[in-house]
C-alpha positions, -999 to 999 in steps of 0.1 A, spaced: 37 60 -139 5 55 -120 3 60 -82 -27 38 -79 -22 10 -54 -37 -25 -55 -42 -44 -22 -44 -81 -18 -81 -76 -6 -89 -59 -39 -72 -87 -59 -91 -113 -38 -124 -94 -44 -116 -94 -82 -110 -131 -82 -141 -137 -63 -162 -116 -88 -148 -137 -116 -157 -169 -98 -191 -157 -88 -184 -156 -51 -194 -128 -26 -170 -99 -21 -164 -109 15 -152 -143 4 -128 -125 -20 -114 -104 8 -109 -136 29 -93 -152 -1 -68 -124 -4 -59 -125 34 -55 -163 33 -33 -162 2 -9 -136 19 -9 -155 52 0 -188 33 29 -170 15 42 -155 47 40 -189 66 59 -206 38 86 -180 38 89 -182 76 97 -219 73 123 -212 47 103 -225 18 107 -208 -16 74 -195 -29 71 -197 -67 43 -177 -83 46 -188 -119 45 -160 -143 49 -134 -115 78 -139 -92 98 -163 -70 102 -153 -33 128 -167 -10 145 -159 23 183 -153 23 206 -143 50 225 -110 45 261 -108 58 270 -86 88 288 -55 77 301 -22 88 280 9 80 282 46 89 258 68 108 250 94 81 248 122 106 280 116 126 298 94 100 307 71 129 312 35 119 284 11 131 281 -26 129 251 -39 110 242 -74 121 233 -102 97 196 -107 92 171 -126 71 158 -108 40 131 -116 14 145 -119 -21 121 -114 -50 130 -126 -85 106 -113 -111 97 -137 -138 110 -131 -173 75 -134 -187 64 -105 -165 95 -84 -173 88 -89 -211 51 -79 -207 60 -46 -191 
């Protein structure tokens, strides 16, 4: 498995190159895309990236956990989490 990372800026620059736009516009495109996804999730809207994944916000339940060092029980509060469901098309292609 490769340890190479791809950033949203790199993806934006690649899209810009394919569209004949300057690299700076590609970096901006990547940043705007991510900020729009985050803004949608913050309002509770599900984000469907067809062929890639579906992102949604769900509430986790409050639960009791344990401090790993002392084994003392601690209360873990309920909180919002992002759920990512990978598309079947992507799973098959891997």
